[in-house]
PDBQT receptor file of N, H, CA, C and O in Angstrom, charges set to zero:
ATOM      1  N   MET A   1       5.564   3.468   3.544  1.00  0.00    +0.000 N 
ATOM      2  CA  MET A   1       5.832   2.568   2.445  1.00  0.00    +0.000 C 
ATOM      3  C   MET A   1       7.313   2.215   2.379  1.00  0.00    +0.000 C 
ATOM      4  O   MET A   1       7.677   1.084   2.055  1.00  0.00    +0.000 OA
ATOM      5  N   ALA A   2       8.148   3.173   2.683  1.00  0.00    +0.000 N 
ATOM      6  H   ALA A   2       7.853   4.092   2.946  1.00  0.00    +0.000 HD
ATOM      7  CA  ALA A   2       9.586   2.919   2.592  1.00  0.00    +0.000 C 
ATOM      8  C   ALA A   2      10.014   1.830   3.577  1.00  0.00    +0.000 C 
ATOM      9  O   ALA A   2      10.899   1.028   3.276  1.00  0.00    +0.000 OA
ATOM     10  N   LEU A   3       9.386   1.803   4.749  1.00  0.00    +0.000 N 
ATOM     11  H   LEU A   3       8.667   2.454   4.994  1.00  0.00    +0.000 HD
ATOM     12  CA  LEU A   3       9.734   0.769   5.723  1.00  0.00    +0.000 C 
ATOM     13  C   LEU A   3       9.371  -0.623   5.209  1.00  0.00    +0.000 C 
ATOM     14  O   LEU A   3      10.109  -1.583   5.429  1.00  0.00    +0.000 OA
ATOM     15  N   LEU A   4       8.243  -0.728   4.532  1.00  0.00    +0.000 N 
ATOM     16  H   LEU A   4       7.643   0.052   4.353  1.00  0.00    +0.000 HD
ATOM     17  CA  LEU A   4       7.827  -2.025   4.016  1.00  0.00    +0.000 C 
ATOM     18  C   LEU A   4       8.749  -2.496   2.895  1.00  0.00    +0.000 C 
ATOM     19  O   LEU A   4       9.076  -3.680   2.814  1.00  0.00    +0.000 OA
ATOM     20  N   VAL A   5       9.166  -1.578   2.036  1.00  0.00    +0.000 N 
ATOM     21  H   VAL A   5       8.900  -0.616   2.101  1.00  0.00    +0.000 HD
ATOM     22  CA  VAL A   5      10.098  -1.932   0.970  1.00  0.00    +0.000 C 
ATOM     23  C   VAL A   5      11.458  -2.307   1.553  1.00  0.00    +0.000 C 
ATOM     24  O   VAL A   5      12.113  -3.228   1.066  1.00  0.00    +0.000 OA
ATOM     25  N   ALA A   6      11.878  -1.597   2.591  1.00  0.00    +0.000 N 
ATOM     26  H   ALA A   6      11.345  -0.848   2.987  1.00  0.00    +0.000 HD
ATOM     27  CA  ALA A   6      13.152  -1.901   3.245  1.00  0.00    +0.000 C 
ATOM     28  C   ALA A   6      13.113  -3.293   3.874  1.00  0.00    +0.000 C 
ATOM     29  O   ALA A   6      14.128  -3.990   3.903  1.00  0.00    +0.000 OA
ATOM     30  N   ASN A   7      11.948  -3.698   4.376  1.00  0.00    +0.000 N 
ATOM     31  H   ASN A   7      11.124  -3.132   4.352  1.00  0.00    +0.000 HD
ATOM     32  CA  ASN A   7      11.826  -5.037   4.959  1.00  0.00    +0.000 C 
ATOM     33  C   ASN A   7      12.126  -6.116   3.927  1.00  0.00    +0.000 C 
ATOM     34  O   ASN A   7      12.763  -7.120   4.245  1.00  0.00    +0.000 OA
ATOM     35  N   VAL A   8      11.675  -5.915   2.703  1.00  0.00    +0.000 N 
ATOM     36  H   VAL A   8      11.158  -5.099   2.445  1.00  0.00    +0.000 HD
ATOM     37  CA  VAL A   8      11.969  -6.886   1.638  1.00  0.00    +0.000 C 
ATOM     38  C   VAL A   8      13.478  -6.966   1.422  1.00  0.00    +0.000 C 
ATOM     39  O   VAL A   8      14.033  -8.057   1.284  1.00  0.00    +0.000 OA
ATOM     40  N   GLY A   9      14.131  -5.827   1.393  1.00  0.00    +0.000 N 
ATOM     41  H   GLY A   9      13.681  -4.941   1.506  1.00  0.00    +0.000 HD
ATOM     42  CA  GLY A   9      15.587  -5.816   1.213  1.00  0.00    +0.000 C 
ATOM     43  C   GLY A   9      16.317  -6.498   2.357  1.00  0.00    +0.000 C 
ATOM     44  O   GLY A   9      17.308  -7.192   2.130  1.00  0.00    +0.000 OA
ATOM     45  N   VAL A  10      15.847  -6.314   3.571  1.00  0.00    +0.000 N 
ATOM     46  H   VAL A  10      15.042  -5.751   3.755  1.00  0.00    +0.000 HD
ATOM     47  CA  VAL A  10      16.485  -6.950   4.722  1.00  0.00    +0.000 C 
ATOM     48  C   VAL A  10      16.286  -8.468   4.671  1.00  0.00    +0.000 C 
ATOM     49  O   VAL A  10      17.186  -9.225   5.034  1.00  0.00    +0.000 OA
ATOM     50  N   ILE A  11      15.130  -8.906   4.227  1.00  0.00    +0.000 N 
ATOM     51  H   ILE A  11      14.399  -8.291   3.932  1.00  0.00    +0.000 HD
ATOM     52  CA  ILE A  11      14.886 -10.351   4.085  1.00  0.00    +0.000 C 
ATOM     53  C   ILE A  11      15.834 -10.933   3.041  1.00  0.00    +0.000 C 
ATOM     54  O   ILE A  11      16.371 -12.024   3.232  1.00  0.00    +0.000 OA
ATOM     55  N   VAL A  12      16.042 -10.214   1.938  1.00  0.00    +0.000 N 
ATOM     56  H   VAL A  12      15.606  -9.328   1.783  1.00  0.00    +0.000 HD
ATOM     57  CA  VAL A  12      16.984 -10.673   0.911  1.00  0.00    +0.000 C 
ATOM     58  C   VAL A  12      18.400 -10.746   1.477  1.00  0.00    +0.000 C 
ATOM     59  O   VAL A  12      19.132 -11.693   1.191  1.00  0.00    +0.000 OA
ATOM     60  N   LEU A  13      18.792  -9.752   2.279  1.00  0.00    +0.000 N 
ATOM     61  H   LEU A  13      18.197  -8.983   2.511  1.00  0.00    +0.000 HD
ATOM     62  CA  LEU A  13      20.114  -9.790   2.898  1.00  0.00    +0.000 C 
ATOM     63  C   LEU A  13      20.256 -10.989   3.840  1.00  0.00    +0.000 C 
ATOM     64  O   LEU A  13      21.317 -11.609   3.910  1.00  0.00    +0.000 OA
ATOM     65  N   CYS A  14      19.199 -11.303   4.549  1.00  0.00    +0.000 N 
ATOM     66  H   CYS A  14      18.336 -10.800   4.492  1.00  0.00    +0.000 HD
ATOM     67  CA  CYS A  14      19.245 -12.456   5.443  1.00  0.00    +0.000 C 
ATOM     68  C   CYS A  14      19.368 -13.753   4.656  1.00  0.00    +0.000 C 
ATOM     69  O   CYS A  14      20.126 -14.646   5.034  1.00  0.00    +0.000 OA
ATOM     70  N   LEU A  15      18.620 -13.854   3.559  1.00  0.00    +0.000 N 
ATOM     71  H   LEU A  15      18.004 -13.128   3.252  1.00  0.00    +0.000 HD
ATOM     72  CA  LEU A  15      18.704 -15.055   2.726  1.00  0.00    +0.000 C 
ATOM     73  C   LEU A  15      20.079 -15.193   2.079  1.00  0.00    +0.000 C 
ATOM     74  O   LEU A  15      20.534 -16.309   1.825  1.00  0.00    +0.000 OA
ATOM     75  N   GLY A  16      20.741 -14.072   1.812  1.00  0.00    +0.000 N 
ATOM     76  H   GLY A  16      20.371 -13.166   2.018  1.00  0.00    +0.000 HD
ATOM     77  CA  GLY A  16      22.077 -14.094   1.223  1.00  0.00    +0.000 C 
ATOM     78  C   GLY A  16      23.176 -14.363   2.238  1.00  0.00    +0.000 C 
ATOM     79  O   GLY A  16      24.339 -14.513   1.863  1.00  0.00    +0.000 OA
ATOM     80  N   GLY A  17      22.826 -14.427   3.516  1.00  0.00    +0.000 N 
ATOM     81  H   GLY A  17      21.881 -14.305   3.821  1.00  0.00    +0.000 HD
ATOM     82  CA  GLY A  17      23.814 -14.724   4.538  1.00  0.00    +0.000 C 
ATOM     83  C   GLY A  17      24.503 -13.513   5.121  1.00  0.00    +0.000 C 
ATOM     84  O   GLY A  17      25.484 -13.662   5.849  1.00  0.00    +0.000 OA
ATOM     85  N   TYR A  18      24.021 -12.316   4.825  1.00  0.00    +0.000 N 
ATOM     86  H   TYR A  18      23.223 -12.196   4.234  1.00  0.00    +0.000 HD
ATOM     87  CA  TYR A  18      24.652 -11.107   5.326  1.00  0.00    +0.000 C 
ATOM     88  C   TYR A  18      24.133 -10.693   6.698  1.00  0.00    +0.000 C 
ATOM     89  O   TYR A  18      24.779  -9.913   7.397  1.00  0.00    +0.000 OA
ATOM     90  N   LEU A  19      22.962 -11.214   7.086  1.00  0.00    +0.000 N 
ATOM     91  H   LEU A  19      22.438 -11.847   6.518  1.00  0.00    +0.000 HD
ATOM     92  CA  LEU A  19      22.385 -10.923   8.392  1.00  0.00    +0.000 C 
ATOM     93  C   LEU A  19      21.994 -12.232   9.061  1.00  0.00    +0.000 C 
ATOM     94  O   LEU A  19      21.656 -13.214   8.400  1.00  0.00    +0.000 OA
ATOM     95  N   SER A  20      22.049 -12.221  10.369  1.00  0.00    +0.000 N 
ATOM     96  H   SER A  20      22.323 -11.423  10.905  1.00  0.00    +0.000 HD
ATOM     97  CA  SER A  20      21.588 -13.402  11.101  1.00  0.00    +0.000 C 
ATOM     98  C   SER A  20      20.071 -13.338  11.249  1.00  0.00    +0.000 C 
ATOM     99  O   SER A  20      19.458 -12.299  11.004  1.00  0.00    +0.000 OA
ATOM    100  N   LEU A  21      19.481 -14.443  11.645  1.00  0.00    +0.000 N 
ATOM    101  H   LEU A  21      19.980 -15.287  11.844  1.00  0.00    +0.000 HD
ATOM    102  CA  LEU A  21      18.038 -14.507  11.835  1.00  0.00    +0.000 C 
ATOM    103  C   LEU A  21      17.609 -13.582  12.973  1.00  0.00    +0.000 C 
ATOM    104  O   LEU A  21      16.543 -12.970  12.905  1.00  0.00    +0.000 OA
ATOM    105  N   LEU A  22      18.422 -13.481  14.004  1.00  0.00    +0.000 N 
ATOM    106  H   LEU A  22      19.288 -13.978  14.059  1.00  0.00    +0.000 HD
ATOM    107  CA  LEU A  22      18.117 -12.586  15.122  1.00  0.00    +0.000 C 
ATOM    108  C   LEU A  22      18.082 -11.129  14.663  1.00  0.00    +0.000 C 
ATOM    109  O   LEU A  22      17.185 -10.378  15.045  1.00  0.00    +0.000 OA
ATOM    110  N   GLU A  23      19.052 -10.731  13.848  1.00  0.00    +0.000 N 
ATOM    111  H   GLU A  23      19.781 -11.341  13.537  1.00  0.00    +0.000 HD
ATOM    112  CA  GLU A  23      19.070  -9.362  13.324  1.00  0.00    +0.000 C 
ATOM    113  C   GLU A  23      17.856  -9.096  12.438  1.00  0.00    +0.000 C 
ATOM    114  O   GLU A  23      17.284  -8.006  12.470  1.00  0.00    +0.000 OA
ATOM    115  N   LEU A  24      17.469 -10.082  11.656  1.00  0.00    +0.000 N 
ATOM    116  H   LEU A  24      17.934 -10.968  11.629  1.00  0.00    +0.000 HD
ATOM    117  CA  LEU A  24      16.299  -9.940  10.799  1.00  0.00    +0.000 C 
ATOM    118  C   LEU A  24      15.037  -9.722  11.629  1.00  0.00    +0.000 C 
ATOM    119  O   LEU A  24      14.259  -8.809  11.354  1.00  0.00    +0.000 OA
ATOM    120  N   VAL A  25      14.839 -10.550  12.633  1.00  0.00    +0.000 N 
ATOM    121  H   VAL A  25      15.471 -11.291  12.856  1.00  0.00    +0.000 HD
ATOM    122  CA  VAL A  25      13.650 -10.435  13.473  1.00  0.00    +0.000 C 
ATOM    123  C   VAL A  25      13.644  -9.095  14.208  1.00  0.00    +0.000 C 
ATOM    124  O   VAL A  25      12.600  -8.450  14.303  1.00  0.00    +0.000 OA
ATOM    125  N   LEU A  26      14.774  -8.679  14.717  1.00  0.00    +0.000 N 
ATOM    126  H   LEU A  26      15.622  -9.204  14.639  1.00  0.00    +0.000 HD
ATOM    127  CA  LEU A  26      14.872  -7.404  15.411  1.00  0.00    +0.000 C 
ATOM    128  C   LEU A  26      14.528  -6.243  14.481  1.00  0.00    +0.000 C 
ATOM    129  O   LEU A  26      13.763  -5.353  14.852  1.00  0.00    +0.000 OA
ATOM    130  N   PHE A  27      15.091  -6.254  13.280  1.00  0.00    +0.000 N 
ATOM    131  H   PHE A  27      15.712  -6.978  12.979  1.00  0.00    +0.000 HD
ATOM    132  CA  PHE A  27      14.807  -5.183  12.323  1.00  0.00    +0.000 C 
ATOM    133  C   PHE A  27      13.334  -5.165  11.946  1.00  0.00    +0.000 C 
ATOM    134  O   PHE A  27      12.729  -4.096  11.873  1.00  0.00    +0.000 OA
ATOM    135  N   LEU A  28      12.749  -6.329  11.706  1.00  0.00    +0.000 N 
ATOM    136  H   LEU A  28      13.240  -7.198  11.765  1.00  0.00    +0.000 HD
ATOM    137  CA  LEU A  28      11.340  -6.387  11.327  1.00  0.00    +0.000 C 
ATOM    138  C   LEU A  28      10.440  -5.891  12.453  1.00  0.00    +0.000 C 
ATOM    139  O   LEU A  28       9.473  -5.171  12.201  1.00  0.00    +0.000 OA
ATOM    140  N   GLU A  29      10.746  -6.266  13.683  1.00  0.00    +0.000 N 
ATOM    141  H   GLU A  29      11.531  -6.851  13.887  1.00  0.00    +0.000 HD
ATOM    142  CA  GLU A  29       9.941  -5.808  14.820  1.00  0.00    +0.000 C 
ATOM    143  C   GLU A  29      10.014  -4.293  14.967  1.00  0.00    +0.000 C 
ATOM    144  O   GLU A  29       8.993  -3.634  15.165  1.00  0.00    +0.000 OA
ATOM    145  N   VAL A  30      11.207  -3.749  14.873  1.00  0.00    +0.000 N 
ATOM    146  H   VAL A  30      12.037  -4.284  14.712  1.00  0.00    +0.000 HD
ATOM    147  CA  VAL A  30      11.375  -2.298  15.017  1.00  0.00    +0.000 C 
ATOM    148  C   VAL A  30      10.685  -1.563  13.869  1.00  0.00    +0.000 C 
ATOM    149  O   VAL A  30      10.025  -0.548  14.094  1.00  0.00    +0.000 OA
ATOM    150  N   SER A  31      10.830  -2.062  12.649  1.00  0.00    +0.000 N 
ATOM    151  H   SER A  31      11.366  -2.887  12.466  1.00  0.00    +0.000 HD
ATOM    152  CA  SER A  31      10.225  -1.366  11.519  1.00  0.00    +0.000 C 
ATOM    153  C   SER A  31       8.698  -1.428  11.564  1.00  0.00    +0.000 C 
ATOM    154  O   SER A  31       8.039  -0.447  11.219  1.00  0.00    +0.000 OA
ATOM    155  N   PHE A  32       8.120  -2.564  11.982  1.00  0.00    +0.000 N 
ATOM    156  H   PHE A  32       8.655  -3.361  12.262  1.00  0.00    +0.000 HD
ATOM    157  CA  PHE A  32       6.664  -2.641  12.093  1.00  0.00    +0.000 C 
ATOM    158  C   PHE A  32       6.151  -1.753  13.227  1.00  0.00    +0.000 C 
ATOM    159  O   PHE A  32       5.086  -1.146  13.107  1.00  0.00    +0.000 OA
ATOM    160  N   ALA A  33       6.892  -1.677  14.309  1.00  0.00    +0.000 N 
ATOM    161  H   ALA A  33       7.757  -2.170  14.406  1.00  0.00    +0.000 HD
ATOM    162  CA  ALA A  33       6.493  -0.794  15.409  1.00  0.00    +0.000 C 
ATOM    163  C   ALA A  33       6.546   0.665  14.960  1.00  0.00    +0.000 C 
ATOM    164  O   ALA A  33       5.638   1.441  15.259  1.00  0.00    +0.000 OA
ATOM    165  N   LEU A  34       7.595   1.035  14.250  1.00  0.00    +0.000 N 
ATOM    166  H   LEU A  34       8.332   0.405  14.007  1.00  0.00    +0.000 HD
ATOM    167  CA  LEU A  34       7.715   2.400  13.752  1.00  0.00    +0.000 C 
ATOM    168  C   LEU A  34       6.620   2.716  12.737  1.00  0.00    +0.000 C 
ATOM    169  O   LEU A  34       6.042   3.803  12.775  1.00  0.00    +0.000 OA
ATOM    170  N   ALA A  35       6.328   1.790  11.838  1.00  0.00    +0.000 N 
ATOM    171  H   ALA A  35       6.798   0.908  11.808  1.00  0.00    +0.000 HD
ATOM    172  CA  ALA A  35       5.260   2.002  10.860  1.00  0.00    +0.000 C 
ATOM    173  C   ALA A  35       3.912   2.160  11.553  1.00  0.00    +0.000 C 
ATOM    174  O   ALA A  35       3.103   2.998  11.154  1.00  0.00    +0.000 OA
ATOM    175  N   GLY A  36       3.667   1.368  12.579  1.00  0.00    +0.000 N 
ATOM    176  H   GLY A  36       4.324   0.687  12.904  1.00  0.00    +0.000 HD
ATOM    177  CA  GLY A  36       2.430   1.494  13.329  1.00  0.00    +0.000 C 
ATOM    178  C   GLY A  36       2.321   2.834  14.017  1.00  0.00    +0.000 C 
ATOM    179  O   GLY A  36       1.264   3.464  13.994  1.00  0.00    +0.000 OA
ATOM    180  N   TYR A  37       3.408   3.276  14.631  1.00  0.00    +0.000 N 
ATOM    181  H   TYR A  37       4.267   2.764  14.650  1.00  0.00    +0.000 HD
ATOM    182  CA  TYR A  37       3.417   4.580  15.297  1.00  0.00    +0.000 C 
ATOM    183  C   TYR A  37       3.152   5.709  14.295  1.00  0.00    +0.000 C 
ATOM    184  O   TYR A  37       2.340   6.600  14.546  1.00  0.00    +0.000 OA
ATOM    185  N   LEU A  38       3.844   5.657  13.168  1.00  0.00    +0.000 N 
ATOM    186  H   LEU A  38       4.504   4.933  12.964  1.00  0.00    +0.000 HD
ATOM    187  CA  LEU A  38       3.669   6.711  12.172  1.00  0.00    +0.000 C 
ATOM    188  C   LEU A  38       2.255   6.708  11.610  1.00  0.00    +0.000 C 
ATOM    189  O   LEU A  38       1.674   7.767  11.373  1.00  0.00    +0.000 OA
ATOM    190  N   GLY A  39       1.703   5.524  11.397  1.00  0.00    +0.000 N 
ATOM    191  H   GLY A  39       2.174   4.663  11.590  1.00  0.00    +0.000 HD
ATOM    192  CA  GLY A  39       0.372   5.436  10.819  1.00  0.00    +0.000 C 
ATOM    193  C   GLY A  39      -0.742   5.764  11.791  1.00  0.00    +0.000 C 
ATOM    194  O   GLY A  39      -1.754   6.342  11.397  1.00  0.00    +0.000 OA
ATOM    195  N   LEU A  40      -0.576   5.407  13.044  1.00  0.00    +0.000 N 
ATOM    196  H   LEU A  40       0.247   4.937  13.363  1.00  0.00    +0.000 HD
ATOM    197  CA  LEU A  40      -1.656   5.580  14.015  1.00  0.00    +0.000 C 
ATOM    198  C   LEU A  40      -1.555   6.856  14.848  1.00  0.00    +0.000 C 
ATOM    199  O   LEU A  40      -2.561   7.317  15.389  1.00  0.00    +0.000 OA
ATOM    200  N   VAL A  41      -0.363   7.431  14.959  1.00  0.00    +0.000 N 
ATOM    201  H   VAL A  41       0.454   7.057  14.520  1.00  0.00    +0.000 HD
ATOM    202  CA  VAL A  41      -0.191   8.617  15.800  1.00  0.00    +0.000 C 
ATOM    203  C   VAL A  41       0.171   9.849  14.966  1.00  0.00    +0.000 C 
ATOM    204  O   VAL A  41      -0.511  10.872  15.035  1.00  0.00    +0.000 OA
ATOM    205  N   GLU A  42       1.212   9.751  14.204  1.00  0.00    +0.000 N 
ATOM    206  H   GLU A  42       1.766   8.920  14.148  1.00  0.00    +0.000 HD
ATOM    207  CA  GLU A  42       1.713  10.929  13.497  1.00  0.00    +0.000 C 
ATOM    208  C   GLU A  42       0.853  11.327  12.298  1.00  0.00    +0.000 C 
ATOM    209  O   GLU A  42       0.663  12.519  12.056  1.00  0.00    +0.000 OA
ATOM    210  N   ALA A  43       0.338  10.377  11.556  1.00  0.00    +0.000 N 
ATOM    211  H   ALA A  43       0.492   9.408  11.753  1.00  0.00    +0.000 HD
ATOM    212  CA  ALA A  43      -0.488  10.715  10.393  1.00  0.00    +0.000 C 
ATOM    213  C   ALA A  43      -1.758  11.462  10.792  1.00  0.00    +0.000 C 
ATOM    214  O   ALA A  43      -2.057  12.487  10.179  1.00  0.00    +0.000 OA
ATOM    215  N   PRO A  44      -2.525  11.001  11.792  1.00  0.00    +0.000 N 
ATOM    216  CA  PRO A  44      -3.708  11.776  12.187  1.00  0.00    +0.000 C 
ATOM    217  C   PRO A  44      -3.350  13.164  12.742  1.00  0.00    +0.000 C 
ATOM    218  O   PRO A  44      -4.076  14.130  12.508  1.00  0.00    +0.000 OA
ATOM    219  N   ALA A  45      -2.248  13.261  13.467  1.00  0.00    +0.000 N 
ATOM    220  H   ALA A  45      -1.658  12.476  13.658  1.00  0.00    +0.000 HD
ATOM    221  CA  ALA A  45      -1.834  14.562  14.002  1.00  0.00    +0.000 C 
ATOM    222  C   ALA A  45      -1.488  15.516  12.861  1.00  0.00    +0.000 C 
ATOM    223  O   ALA A  45      -1.832  16.697  12.920  1.00  0.00    +0.000 OA
ATOM    224  N   SER A  46      -0.827  15.029  11.845  1.00  0.00    +0.000 N 
ATOM    225  H   SER A  46      -0.547  14.070  11.797  1.00  0.00    +0.000 HD
ATOM    226  CA  SER A  46      -0.494  15.842  10.685  1.00  0.00    +0.000 C 
ATOM    227  C   SER A  46      -1.758  16.278   9.955  1.00  0.00    +0.000 C 
ATOM    228  O   SER A  46      -1.860  17.420   9.506  1.00  0.00    +0.000 OA
ATOM    229  N   HIS A  47      -2.713  15.372   9.839  1.00  0.00    +0.000 N 
ATOM    230  H   HIS A  47      -2.630  14.444  10.203  1.00  0.00    +0.000 HD
ATOM    231  CA  HIS A  47      -3.976  15.691   9.181  1.00  0.00    +0.000 C 
ATOM    232  C   HIS A  47      -4.716  16.808   9.938  1.00  0.00    +0.000 C 
ATOM    233  O   HIS A  47      -5.233  17.738   9.319  1.00  0.00    +0.000 OA
ATOM    234  N   ARG A  48      -4.764  16.717  11.253  1.00  0.00    +0.000 N 
ATOM    235  H   ARG A  48      -4.344  15.962  11.756  1.00  0.00    +0.000 HD
ATOM    236  CA  ARG A  48      -5.432  17.750  12.059  1.00  0.00    +0.000 C 
ATOM    237  C   ARG A  48      -4.742  19.105  11.902  1.00  0.00    +0.000 C 
ATOM    238  O   ARG A  48      -5.407  20.129  11.751  1.00  0.00    +0.000 OA
ATOM    239  N   LEU A  49      -3.421  19.107  11.938  1.00  0.00    +0.000 N 
ATOM    240  H   LEU A  49      -2.881  18.275  12.061  1.00  0.00    +0.000 HD
ATOM    241  CA  LEU A  49      -2.676  20.354  11.812  1.00  0.00    +0.000 C 
ATOM    242  C   LEU A  49      -2.914  21.007  10.455  1.00  0.00    +0.000 C 
ATOM    243  O   LEU A  49      -3.104  22.221  10.379  1.00  0.00    +0.000 OA
ATOM    244  N   LEU A  50      -2.905  20.218   9.384  1.00  0.00    +0.000 N 
ATOM    245  H   LEU A  50      -2.750  19.232   9.445  1.00  0.00    +0.000 HD
ATOM    246  CA  LEU A  50      -3.155  20.775   8.064  1.00  0.00    +0.000 C 
ATOM    247  C   LEU A  50      -4.586  21.299   7.946  1.00  0.00    +0.000 C 
ATOM    248  O   LEU A  50      -4.819  22.329   7.312  1.00  0.00    +0.000 OA
ATOM    249  N   ALA A  51      -5.544  20.596   8.552  1.00  0.00    +0.000 N 
ATOM    250  H   ALA A  51      -5.355  19.759   9.066  1.00  0.00    +0.000 HD
ATOM    251  CA  ALA A  51      -6.936  21.060   8.515  1.00  0.00    +0.000 C 
ATOM    252  C   ALA A  51      -7.086  22.393   9.254  1.00  0.00    +0.000 C 
ATOM    253  O   ALA A  51      -7.809  23.275   8.790  1.00  0.00    +0.000 OA
ATOM    254  N   GLU A  52      -6.419  22.546  10.385  1.00  0.00    +0.000 N 
ATOM    255  H   GLU A  52      -5.832  21.829  10.761  1.00  0.00    +0.000 HD
ATOM    256  CA  GLU A  52      -6.467  23.806  11.121  1.00  0.00    +0.000 C 
ATOM    257  C   GLU A  52      -5.835  24.940  10.322  1.00  0.00    +0.000 C 
ATOM    258  O   GLU A  52      -6.376  26.045  10.278  1.00  0.00    +0.000 OA
ATOM    259  N   ALA A  53      -4.699  24.675   9.693  1.00  0.00    +0.000 N 
ATOM    260  H   ALA A  53      -4.260  23.777   9.729  1.00  0.00    +0.000 HD
ATOM    261  CA  ALA A  53      -4.033  25.704   8.892  1.00  0.00    +0.000 C 
ATOM    262  C   ALA A  53      -4.904  26.106   7.702  1.00  0.00    +0.000 C 
ATOM    263  O   ALA A  53      -5.003  27.288   7.374  1.00  0.00    +0.000 OA
ATOM    264  N   ARG A  54      -5.522  25.140   7.069  1.00  0.00    +0.000 N 
ATOM    265  H   ARG A  54      -5.442  24.180   7.336  1.00  0.00    +0.000 HD
ATOM    266  CA  ARG A  54      -6.399  25.420   5.930  1.00  0.00    +0.000 C 
ATOM    267  C   ARG A  54      -7.591  26.269   6.379  1.00  0.00    +0.000 C 
ATOM    268  O   ARG A  54      -7.980  27.207   5.682  1.00  0.00    +0.000 OA
ATOM    269  N   THR A  55      -8.165  25.950   7.526  1.00  0.00    +0.000 N 
ATOM    270  H   THR A  55      -7.849  25.188   8.092  1.00  0.00    +0.000 HD
ATOM    271  CA  THR A  55      -9.294  26.719   8.048  1.00  0.00    +0.000 C 
ATOM    272  C   THR A  55      -8.889  28.155   8.338  1.00  0.00    +0.000 C 
ATOM    273  O   THR A  55      -9.633  29.081   8.014  1.00  0.00    +0.000 OA
ATOM    274  N   GLU A  56      -7.732  28.356   8.936  1.00  0.00    +0.000 N 
ATOM    275  H   GLU A  56      -7.128  27.604   9.199  1.00  0.00    +0.000 HD
ATOM    276  CA  GLU A  56      -7.261  29.710   9.240  1.00  0.00    +0.000 C 
ATOM    277  C   GLU A  56      -7.012  30.515   7.972  1.00  0.00    +0.000 C 
ATOM    278  O   GLU A  56      -7.331  31.703   7.918  1.00  0.00    +0.000 OA
ATOM    279  N   MET A  57      -6.446  29.876   6.954  1.00  0.00    +0.000 N 
ATOM    280  H   MET A  57      -6.187  28.911   6.998  1.00  0.00    +0.000 HD
ATOM    281  CA  MET A  57      -6.182  30.588   5.706  1.00  0.00    +0.000 C 
ATOM    282  C   MET A  57      -7.479  30.953   4.990  1.00  0.00    +0.000 C 
ATOM    283  O   MET A  57      -7.588  32.037   4.417  1.00  0.00    +0.000 OA
ATOM    284  N   LEU A  58      -8.452  30.062   5.021  1.00  0.00    +0.000 N 
ATOM    285  H   LEU A  58      -8.363  29.181   5.487  1.00  0.00    +0.000 HD
ATOM    286  CA  LEU A  58      -9.711  30.337   4.331  1.00  0.00    +0.000 C 
ATOM    287  C   LEU A  58     -10.558  31.362   5.064  1.00  0.00    +0.000 C 
ATOM    288  O   LEU A  58     -11.355  32.055   4.431  1.00  0.00    +0.000 OA
ATOM    289  N   ASP A  59     -10.414  31.479   6.375  1.00  0.00    +0.000 N 
ATOM    290  H   ASP A  59      -9.767  30.916   6.889  1.00  0.00    +0.000 HD
ATOM    291  CA  ASP A  59     -11.172  32.471   7.136  1.00  0.00    +0.000 C 
ATOM    292  C   ASP A  59     -10.841  33.896   6.695  1.00  0.00    +0.000 C 
ATOM    293  O   ASP A  59     -11.707  34.771   6.718  1.00  0.00    +0.000 OA
ATOM    294  N   GLU A  60      -9.591  34.131   6.294  1.00  0.00    +0.000 N 
ATOM    295  H   GLU A  60      -8.887  33.420   6.276  1.00  0.00    +0.000 HD
ATOM    296  CA  GLU A  60      -9.173  35.471   5.896  1.00  0.00    +0.000 C 
ATOM    297  C   GLU A  60      -9.751  35.883   4.550  1.00  0.00    +0.000 C 
ATOM    298  O   GLU A  60      -9.948  37.076   4.316  1.00  0.00    +0.000 OA
ATOM    299  N   ILE A  61     -10.026  34.943   3.666  1.00  0.00    +0.000 N 
ATOM    300  H   ILE A  61      -9.866  33.975   3.856  1.00  0.00    +0.000 HD
ATOM    301  CA  ILE A  61     -10.503  35.316   2.328  1.00  0.00    +0.000 C 
ATOM    302  C   ILE A  61     -11.994  35.021   2.138  1.00  0.00    +0.000 C 
ATOM    303  O   ILE A  61     -12.547  35.302   1.075  1.00  0.00    +0.000 OA
ATOM    304  N   ARG A  62     -12.633  34.469   3.135  1.00  0.00    +0.000 N 
ATOM    305  H   ARG A  62     -12.183  34.241   3.999  1.00  0.00    +0.000 HD
ATOM    306  CA  ARG A  62     -14.037  34.128   3.008  1.00  0.00    +0.000 C 
ATOM    307  C   ARG A  62     -14.895  35.392   3.103  1.00  0.00    +0.000 C 
ATOM    308  O   ARG A  62     -14.742  36.199   4.020  1.00  0.00    +0.000 OA
ATOM    309  N   ILE A  63     -15.783  35.540   2.149  1.00  0.00    +0.000 N 
ATOM    310  H   ILE A  63     -15.907  34.885   1.404  1.00  0.00    +0.000 HD
ATOM    311  CA  ILE A  63     -16.685  36.686   2.119  1.00  0.00    +0.000 C 
ATOM    312  C   ILE A  63     -18.105  36.158   2.338  1.00  0.00    +0.000 C 
ATOM    313  O   ILE A  63     -18.608  35.338   1.570  1.00  0.00    +0.000 OA
ATOM    314  N   VAL A  64     -18.726  36.644   3.391  1.00  0.00    +0.000 N 
ATOM    315  H   VAL A  64     -18.318  37.310   4.015  1.00  0.00    +0.000 HD
ATOM    316  CA  VAL A  64     -20.086  36.215   3.700  1.00  0.00    +0.000 C 
ATOM    317  C   VAL A  64     -21.000  37.409   3.526  1.00  0.00    +0.000 C 
ATOM    318  O   VAL A  64     -20.842  38.431   4.194  1.00  0.00    +0.000 OA
ATOM    319  N   LYS A  65     -21.961  37.272   2.621  1.00  0.00    +0.000 N 
ATOM    320  H   LYS A  65     -22.090  36.442   2.078  1.00  0.00    +0.000 HD
ATOM    321  CA  LYS A  65     -22.909  38.368   2.386  1.00  0.00    +0.000 C 
ATOM    322  C   LYS A  65     -24.128  38.149   3.250  1.00  0.00    +0.000 C 
ATOM    323  O   LYS A  65     -24.674  37.047   3.304  1.00  0.00    +0.000 OA
ATOM    324  N   GLY A  66     -24.552  39.196   3.924  1.00  0.00    +0.000 N 
ATOM    325  H   GLY A  66     -24.108  40.091   3.881  1.00  0.00    +0.000 HD
ATOM    326  CA  GLY A  66     -25.689  39.092   4.841  1.00  0.00    +0.000 C 
ATOM    327  C   GLY A  66     -27.017  39.407   4.244  1.00  0.00    +0.000 C 
ATOM    328  O   GLY A  66     -28.034  39.348   4.934  1.00  0.00    +0.000 OA
TER     329      GLY A  66
């Protein structure tokens, strides 16, 4: 989310004349690529790791009556 909000700020800077159009396009491309990587690669990996940790913690306290 922070990358998307930052994109709005960069567009405002470009409209104010503080950035060139080339810098704007470069920043937007890099930020969208980074957001895609974080959303498609890192988020699922984090989810799997947390699920494994949760399973390991629950195995120690789980009581199964036969």
